[in-house]
N, C-alpha and C positions, 0 to 999 in steps of 0.2 A: 348056379349062375343067376337064375331069376330071384333066388332068395337074397343074394348079395345086393342086387340093385334095389330090392324092396327095403332092406334095412337102411339103406342110404336115405330113402325117402322118409323113413320114419323119424329121422332127425333125433338121434340120441345125443344128449348133451355131452360135450367134451369135458375132460377133467379140468381144463382151465375154466370153463364156465361154472362147473360145480364148485371149484375153489373160490371163484369170485362171489358166488351166491352165499357160501358158508361164511366168507369174510364179512359180507354185508350183514348177515344175521348176527355174527359175533359182535360187530361194531354196535348194532342196535342194543344187544344184550348188555355190553359193557357200558354203554351210555346210560341205560336205565339203572344199572348197579351203581354207577358213579353218582347219578343224581340222588339216589336213595341214600348213599353214604354221605353225600354233601348235606342233605337235609338232617340226617341223624347227627352229624358232627356239628352242623351249624357254622362251618368254616370252609375255607378253600381246601380242595383236595386235588389240585392240578398236579402236584408232585406225585400223587399216587399213580397217575397215568401219564408219565412224561411223553410217551409215544402216541398218545391219543389226542385228537383234536378237541375232545370234550373236557370240561372241567368246570368247577363252580367259580363264579366270580363274586 
């Protein structure tokens, strides 16, 4: 009983929070990859990531 109330206070991140965090990290990662690819190609690569808000202009 005491153990259950203690783990509540410890504030374990929920799966939704973990999902949000990993999504954020993945977005940063794909943005960096997208920018590198843009510089390498020297042209637009928006079509490469149609679902992404990032792209070279």
